[in-house]
N, C-alpha and C positions, 0 to 999 in steps of 0.2 A: 757218233751220237749214241748216247745210252740206248740200249735195246728197248726199254720201256718207253722212253720219250719218242723213239722212232715209231713204235707201234701206235702210240697216241697221235702222232703226226699223221700217219696214214689213215687212222680212224677219222680224224678231223677232215682231211682232204677228200677221203673216199665217201664215207657215210655222210659227212657234212654236206657234200655236194648234192646228195639226194634231198636233204632237208631244205636246202636253199631253193632248188628247183620246185619242190612241192609247195613251198610257201609262196613263191612268185606266181604260181599258176592256180592257186586255190581261191583267188579273189574274183574269179570270173562270175558272170551272172548265171545263176543256176537255170534260169528260164531258157537260156540259149543252149543248154547242154542236151545231148541226146539221151532220151529216157530208155533205160534197159528194162526189159521184161524178164521176170524170173523163169528159169527153165525147170524141167521136171526134176533135175538134180537138186535145185535150190529148195524145192518143196519137200524134199526128204528131211531137211534140217529145221527143227522147231526152234523158234527164237528163244535163246537162253542167255540171260545176262551173266550167269556164272562163268561163261566162257571168257569173260573179260580178263581173267587172270592168266590164262594161256595166251590170249591175244597180247597182253602186255609183256609176257615173258620173251617175246620177240626182241625187245630191246636188250635183255640180258644175253640172249643168244648172239646177237650181232656184236656186242661189246666183247663177249667171250671169244668170238671168232678172231677179232683183231688182236686180242691179248694173248691167245694161246695157239693159234694156227701155226703150222710149220713156217719157219722164217722164209723159205723159198716161195711161199704162197702169199705172203703179206702184200707185196706190190701188186700181184694179180688181183687180190681181193679189192684193193683200193681202186684199181683201174676198172675192174668190172662194175663196181658200184657207180663210178663216175660215168661210164658208158650207159649204164641203166638209167641214170638221172637224165642224160641227154635224150635217150630214146623215149622215156616216159614223158619228158617235158614237151617233146614234139607232138606226141599223141594228145596230151592234156590241152595243148594250145590249139591244135587243128581239129580235134574231134573230142571235145570234153563230154563226159558221160555222167549221168546221175541215175538214181533209182528211188524206189519208195522205201523209206526207212521206217521201221515199226516204232510206235510210241513206247517209251519205257515207263510202265505204270507200276512196276513192282517196288516195294518199299524194303529193300535189302541193301547191304553194303555193296554188293556187286552191282546192283542197279545204280546206286549213287555214283560209283566210280565210272560206270558206263555213261551216265549223264554228263559227268565232268569231261570225259573224252569227247562226247558229241559236241560240247560247247567249243572245244579246241580244234575239232576236226573239220574238214571241208565237206560240203554237200555234193561236190563233184569229184573229178579225178578218180573215178571208180576203176576204169579199164586203162592200163593194166594194173593189177594189184601189186604195189611196191612191197607190201608186206610179204607176199609170196616170193617175189623176185629176190629180195634181200635174204629171206630165209633160206632159199635154195643155194645162194652164193655162200652164205655162212656155213651151211652144212657141208658143202663141197670143200671149202677151205679147211675145215676141221677133219675131214675124212682121212683116215690113215689105215692102210692095210695091216700094219703091225699092231694095231689096237682095234680089232674088229668089234669087240663087245662095246667099247666106248663109242665107236663110230656109229654102230647100229642104234644105240640109245639116243645119240644126237639126232640121227635121221628120224627116229620116232618122235622126238621132240619137235622137229620141223614139220612133220605130218600133222601133229596135234595142233600146232600153231595155224597151219593152213585150214584145218577143219574149224578152228575157233572163229575164223572170219566169216564162215558160212553160218555158224550157229548164232553169231551176233547180228547177222544180216547187214554187215557193213560193206560187204561185197557179194557178188554173185559168182557162180561157177565159171562163167565166161571170163570174169576178171582174173580168177585164179589161173585159168589156162593162159590168158594173156601175160600174166606175171611170170609163169613158168617159161613161156616162149622168150620173153625178154631176158630172163636169166641165162638161158642157153645161148642166145645170140650175143649178149654182152660178154659172157664168159669166154666163148670161142673167139670173139674179136679181140679180147684182152690178151688171150694166149698168143694170137697171131701177132699183135703189136709188140709184145714183149719178146717173142721169138725173133722177129725181124730186127728189133733194136739190138738184141744180143749178137746177132749175126753181123751187124754193122760194126759193133764194138770189136768183135773178134777179127774182122777184116782189117780194121785200122791197126790192131796190135801186131798183125803179121808183117 
């Protein structure tokens, strides 16, 4: 299969799985969701609709990861996102969460885009933050020791995206921590599954 088509296929089956799970679990009754209270860390971040552009750049980062990550990490990236979708789906179903979302009263382009996002987004599924989970997985997939400057810039991009979710008050700090934990667990489990699968293939070949 052509390399580009292969990458697009893994993007569809990996990242797409997250979209399917998020959509299937976003129609629950908000009244039944657990209400999250802001922490001291959340109060540090003033609501800023201008952060919407960094927030949306997450989609560019994820696509970039699938199209440009080293070939040997492509399957891992897709499997990690699939496992993240399963883990988040379980939490969203068994323990849905919501929070108080600020009213968007500003009359700017950023505010208009944010209002459009709010119309499309769910009022629950806060914990864990899949925005953070997938950002971490994308940054890890793109990290290369041979290109440290590029890797650090991508990591800074990931940090900026994470901060943007707190500036927009679409998530709370606990959601970010949950998203990071899910990324670590899904990434480690994906490594284990692929390592175990490769060992089985090697044994059959001997």
